[in-house]
C-alpha positions, 0 to 999 in steps of 0.5 A, a space after each residue: 700166413 694167409 696162404 697157410 690158412 687157405 691151405 688149411 681150410 682146403 684140407 678141412 674141406 677134403 676131410 669133410 668130403 672124405 666123411 661123405 664117402 661111406 668111410 671109404 676114404 681115411 685122411 690121416 690126423 691133421 695138425 695145426 698149419 703152423 709148423 707143418 708141411 703142405 703136400 700134394 701127391 701127383 699120381 702119374 704112374 702109367 700102370 697098365 690095367 691087367 687081371 692082377 694089377 687093375 686100375 684102382 690104387 690108394 695113396 698112403 703116408 707113413 702107412 696111413 691111407 690118405 686117399 679114396 681109391 683112385 680110378 678112371 680113364 686117366 691115370 694122372 690124378 693130383 691128390 688132394 685137388 686136381 687139374 686139367 686133363 687129370 682126375 680129381 677136382 678143380 681145387 688146389 688143395 694140399 695135405 697138412 703133414 708133420 715135417 720130417 722123414 715121410 714114406 709114401 706108398 702106392 698100393 692096390 687095396 684089398 677090396 673093401 679094406 685099406 689093406 695093401 694087396 699089391 704094393 706098387 711103389 714105396 718112396 721116402 722124402 724129408 718134409 720141411 715145415 712151412 714148405 709147399 711141395 708136390 711129390 710127382 710119382 712117375 713110371 712103373 715097376 723097378 723104374 718107378 720114381 718120386 720127383 719132389 718139386 717145391 711150389 711157389 703158391 704166391 699169387 701172380 699179378 692180375 692179368 697173368 698166371 704163373 707156371 712151371 713144367 715138370 717132365 714125367 715122360 720116361 722115354 724121352 731124354 729131354 723135352 721142350 714145352 710150347 704154348 702156341 708158338 712160344 717155347 716156354 721151357 727148354 731142354 727139361 730132362 726126365 724128372 726135371 723141372 723148369 724155371 717159373 714163367 708167366 703168361 698173359 691171361 685169356 691168351 688162347 693156344 695149345 700146349 705142346 711137347 716136343 723132343 728137346 731141340 726139335 723144330 717148332 714146326 715139327 710134329 708135337 708128341 702131344 698137344 692140349 688146348 687151353 686158354 690161360 686163366 687169370 691169377 692162377 698158379 699151375 704146374 704143367 707136366 708131360 706123361 706117358 711113353 713115346 711110341 705107345 697108344 691108348 691111355 699110356 700115350 704121351 700126354 700133357 696135364 696141368 695141376 692146380 697149385 693156387 
């Protein structure tokens, strides 16, 4: 009960912030936390910015806009909440949504409105009451996909943080994840997720992704320096494309679950 109340107050804070943004952000009507699903949407779709598809996008649930216009130099933005090497905040917020069949839409809005200008993705998921889930959105065009991952938000023991790894890197068959010299997730396929693992807090090191089976001393596709915090729950995710430079290059990000 404690964690659902915590998630509810996090959602209320998001709603209050929304009201301060000149009515640009409209959250869907919320229910009491009891009997609802707790949902985070991880926008990790590496759309190129062009004249017809600029950076700003909006997220909708069952046709209702739930996000502000998401922009920025990094396309990876967990909503609500945020993470490391992402857009968004440093909070671990979730939306409280009605269970059942649910449609998620990513679109470019007409300027100054909630109307869709270009629909970039539409996907469906069946939400379950009492479950915390993250909907990871990856790739673009006809290959765009939604990866549904159930989250364990129970706090780990003091002195540790708990993680899982999600591979959102479309043009690698499978990846290994390291923290420092330790392989913490092995042979995770594209759109797959690893078992949970814990790391000792204050451990310094860099996250690194390598093609599955590559030697631990081989060049990483990407690395990201990060000291393990105390008693947090996070998801590490790989994104981008091997062989591409700029904002769509391989990258590692983390989102906050708790």
